[in-house]
C-alpha positions in Angstrom: 0.0 -0.2 0.1 1.6 3.3 -1.3 1.0 6.4 1.1 -0.2 9.6 -0.7 0.4 12.8 1.1 -2.1 15.4 0.5 -2.0 19.0 1.7 -4.6 21.3 0.0 -7.1 22.4 2.4 -10.2 21.6 0.1 -8.7 18.2 -1.4 -11.6 15.9 -1.8 -14.2 18.4 0.3 -16.4 18.9 -2.9 -19.0 16.2 -4.1 -16.2 13.8 -5.0 -14.6 11.3 -2.4 -11.1 11.4 -4.0 -9.8 9.5 -0.6 -11.9 6.7 -1.5 -11.0 6.6 -5.1 -7.3 6.6 -3.8 -8.2 4.0 -1.4 -9.8 1.6 -3.8 -6.9 2.3 -6.2 -4.8 0.5 -2.8 -3.4 3.5 -1.3 -3.6 5.3 1.7 -3.9 8.7 2.1 -2.2 11.1 4.8 -3.6 15.0 5.0 -0.9 17.6 5.8 -0.9 21.1 6.6 -1.4 23.2 4.2 1.7 25.7 4.7 4.0 22.9 4.1 6.2 23.5 7.3 8.9 21.2 7.3 9.1 19.8 10.8 5.6 18.7 10.8 5.5 16.9 7.2 9.0 15.7 7.8 7.6 12.2 9.5 4.8 12.5 6.7 6.9 12.6 3.4 9.4 10.1 4.6 7.3 7.4 3.0 5.3 9.2 0.9 5.7 7.8 -2.9 2.9 10.7 -4.1 2.1 14.4 -2.9 -1.0 16.1 -3.7 0.5 19.7 -2.8 -1.6 22.9 -1.6 -0.1 26.5 -2.2 2.6 26.3 0.4 6.5 26.1 -0.7 8.0 22.5 -1.7 11.5 22.8 -1.5 14.3 20.4 -2.6 14.2 20.5 1.5 10.9 18.9 1.2 12.1 16.4 -2.0 15.4 15.4 0.4 12.7 14.4 3.3 11.0 12.1 0.8 13.3 9.8 -0.9 10.1 7.6 -2.2 8.5 10.4 -3.8 7.4 9.9 -7.4 5.6 13.0 -8.2 4.5 16.3 -6.4 0.2 17.0 -7.9 -0.1 20.5 -7.7 -3.4 20.8 -7.1 -4.5 23.9 -9.1 -2.7 25.8 -11.8 0.2 27.4 -10.8 3.3 25.7 -9.5 6.2 28.8 -9.2 6.0 27.5 -5.2 7.5 24.1 -6.5 10.9 23.7 -7.1 10.6 21.9 -10.4 14.2 21.7 -11.3 15.3 19.9 -7.7 12.6 17.6 -8.9 13.8 17.2 -12.0 17.5 16.8 -10.5 15.5 14.0 -8.4 13.5 12.0 -10.7 10.4 13.4 -9.3 7.5 14.1 -11.7 5.2 17.8 -11.3 2.3 17.9 -12.2 -1.0 20.7 -12.7 -4.5 20.9 -13.1 -4.9 23.3 -15.7 -8.1 25.4 -16.5 -10.2 23.0 -13.6 -10.7 26.1 -11.8 -10.9 28.9 -15.0 -14.7 29.4 -14.8 -15.2 29.7 -10.9 -12.4 32.7 -11.2 -14.2 34.5 -14.1 -17.4 34.5 -12.5 -15.8 36.3 -9.3 -14.0 38.5 -11.3 -17.6 39.4 -13.1 -19.0 39.4 -9.4 -16.4 41.7 -8.6 -17.0 44.1 -11.2 -20.8 44.1 -10.0 -20.2 44.5 -6.7 -17.8 48.0 -6.8 -20.0 49.1 -9.6 -23.3 48.9 -7.7 -21.7 49.5 -4.4 -22.9 46.3 -3.1 -20.6 46.2 0.1 -21.3 49.6 0.7 -25.1 49.6 0.1 -24.9 46.2 2.6 -23.2 47.9 5.2 -25.0 51.2 5.1 -28.5 49.2 5.6 -26.9 47.2 8.5 -26.4 51.0 10.3 -30.0 52.0 9.7 -29.1 54.4 6.2 -31.5 53.7 3.5 -29.4 56.3 1.3 -29.3 55.5 -2.3 -26.3 55.0 -4.1 -25.9 55.6 -7.4 -24.1 52.7 -9.6 -22.7 51.8 -13.4 -24.2 49.4 -15.8 -21.3 46.8 -16.7 -22.8 46.7 -20.6 -22.6 50.3 -21.3 -18.3 50.3 -20.1 -15.2 49.3 -22.1 -13.6 46.7 -19.9 -9.5 46.1 -20.4 -8.1 42.3 -19.6 -4.7 42.0 -18.8 -4.3 38.1 -19.3 -6.1 36.3 -21.9 -5.5 33.2 -20.9 -8.3 31.0 -20.0 -9.8 32.6 -17.2 -9.0 35.8 -19.1 -11.2 34.5 -22.2 -14.2 33.2 -19.9 -14.6 36.6 -18.4 -14.6 38.1 -22.0 -17.2 35.8 -22.6 -19.4 36.7 -19.6 -18.9 40.3 -20.6 -20.2 39.6 -24.2 -23.2 39.1 -22.0 -24.2 42.2 -20.8 -23.2 43.8 -24.3 -19.4 45.6 -22.9 -17.0 46.8 -24.9 -14.0 44.4 -24.6 -10.0 44.6 -25.2 -7.5 42.1 -24.4 -3.7 42.5 -23.7 -1.7 39.4 -23.5 2.1 39.4 -24.7 2.0 35.4 -26.3 -1.6 36.1 -28.1 -1.4 37.9 -31.4 -4.0 40.1 -32.4 -5.7 37.9 -34.8 -5.9 34.9 -32.0 -7.3 38.1 -29.4 -9.5 39.2 -32.1 -11.4 35.3 -32.4 -11.4 34.9 -29.1 -13.6 37.8 -28.5 -11.9 40.8 -27.9 -10.1 43.8 -29.3 -6.2 43.7 -29.0 -4.8 47.0 -26.9 -1.5 47.6 -25.4 -1.9 48.4 -21.7 -1.2 52.4 -22.2 -4.0 52.0 -24.2 -6.1 50.2 -21.8 -5.3 52.9 -19.3 -7.0 55.4 -21.5 -9.4 53.9 -22.8 -11.0 51.7 -20.5 -13.5 51.5 -17.5 -12.7 49.0 -15.8 -9.6 46.8 -16.3 -9.2 43.3 -14.8 -6.2 41.4 -14.1 -5.4 37.7 -15.2 -1.5 37.8 -15.8 -0.1 34.9 -14.1 2.8 37.1 -12.3 6.1 38.2 -12.5 6.4 42.1 -13.1 4.4 44.9 -11.2 1.5 46.0 -14.1 -0.3 48.7 -11.9 2.3 50.9 -10.8 2.2 55.1 -10.5 3.2 55.5 -14.2 0.6 53.6 -15.4 -2.2 54.7 -13.0 -1.0 58.0 -14.0 -2.4 57.6 -17.1 -5.9 55.9 -16.8 -9.2 57.4 -17.3 -10.4 59.1 -14.3 -13.2 57.0 -12.6 -11.2 53.7 -13.7 -12.6 50.3 -11.4 -9.7 48.2 -10.9 -9.9 44.3 -10.5 -7.6 42.1 -9.6 -8.0 38.0 -9.0 -4.8 37.0 -10.1 -1.3 37.6 -8.1 -0.7 40.4 -5.3 2.0 41.1 -6.9 1.0 42.6 -10.1 -0.3 46.3 -8.3 1.9 48.6 -6.5 -0.6 48.8 -3.3 0.7 51.9 -1.9 1.0 53.5 -5.5 -3.1 52.1 -6.0 -4.3 53.7 -2.7 -2.7 57.0 -3.2 -4.4 57.5 -6.5 -7.9 56.0 -5.0 -7.5 59.1 -2.4 -6.8 61.5 -5.6 -9.7 60.4 -7.0 -8.7 58.7 -10.5 -9.2 55.5 -9.5 -13.3 54.9 -8.9 -13.4 51.5 -7.1 -11.0 48.4 -6.6 -11.9 44.9 -5.7 -9.3 42.2 -5.6 -9.5 38.2 -4.2 -5.8 38.7 -3.2 -3.9 41.2 -1.6 0.4 40.9 -0.5 1.1 39.4 2.6 -2.9 37.7 2.4 -1.4 34.3 3.8 0.6 36.1 6.7 -1.7 38.6 8.1 0.0 41.2 6.8 -1.8 45.0 6.4 -2.2 46.4 2.8 -2.7 49.8 2.1 -5.9 49.3 0.7 -7.7 48.2 3.6 -7.3 51.6 4.9 -10.3 52.5 6.9 -10.6 55.6 4.7 -11.3 53.5 1.2 -13.7 51.1 2.9 -16.5 52.2 0.8 -14.5 51.8 -2.8 -12.6 48.7 -2.0 -14.0 44.6 -1.5 -11.8 42.4 -1.1 -12.6 38.2 -0.1 -10.1 36.1 1.4 -8.4 34.3 -1.7 -11.9 31.8 -2.5 -12.3 32.9 -6.2 -11.5 29.1 -7.1 -13.7 27.7 -4.3 -16.5 26.7 -5.4 -17.7 22.6 -5.4 -17.0 22.5 -9.1 -13.6 24.0 -9.3 -12.7 21.6 -6.3 -14.1 18.8 -8.2 -12.2 19.4 -10.7 -8.9 20.3 -9.2 -9.0 17.3 -7.4 -9.7 14.7 -10.3 -7.0 16.1 -12.2 -4.6 15.5 -9.6 -5.9 12.0 -8.3 -5.6 11.8 -12.3 -2.1 13.1 -12.2 -1.0 10.9 -8.9 -2.3 7.4 -10.5 -1.1 7.7 -14.0 2.9 8.5 -12.7 2.5 5.1 -10.0 1.6 3.0 -12.5 4.4 4.2 -14.9 2.1 6.1 -17.5 2.6 9.8 -18.6 1.0 12.4 -16.5 -2.2 14.1 -18.3 -1.0 17.5 -17.1 3.0 17.9 -16.7 4.4 21.3 -15.9 7.2 22.4 -18.5 10.7 21.5 -17.4 14.0 22.2 -18.7 17.0 19.7 -18.3 
């Protein structure tokens, strides 16, 4: 009986019993901490042949503590927290679950746009304080929305916006203008989006700041910004300053710098509370997405343990 370690908080918590599926395949499943603290994980890694890994780091030290490990199956799309090259050196396969939560995050991004444009959270706070005064919002269908990052999630957002009648622009350095148009959007530069969009939503993979003081200085006044991607895409202090200056009308996010470590973002300041909506990194947390991510992760694990190529290996370099 092979030991499979799972450290994602939501693994097998949807409608599909993935623990039972692994046990029926002859494996033992151990649950570990989602932060991947090495001291706590070390005894669990000692006998593990597969690891369904959450968002915590997977370092060479973790891999060294798992001499029998054959596969690290990332439970999600991103694998930047995994030392892929260290795994490669040790002969360990790394996989992920592309597209498993795309619809969930696309839904959430559009929901956040509407929440800011219609003042949903602020209206709720007012009513609970006994204030039924009217807030005047804006209709999403009358606006031009810029989508930064036009992969699965970005294109899912575009499909949803088409139903509202919004104008849609997209920017993605990996796609040609023809590919962007074929997917339902007009191609635009980041500078064009700043001056020509009413809403900009971020779906880029990270790796650099997009929303900085220079970009903010060129935006159309009244812009609404949404981020369900990575916190490092935004200079949060510069954005807070732009909101106080009246340039940015509203901001919504599913992630902030230091969000999992208890950090306090400048965007959570009390004087910005009426224009900022933040959710606790749960854009991918739907029953459907949890089932999709878990099922793909288990598919990857069982394929590797059977000696077959996994359906979704991550890119590696020798």
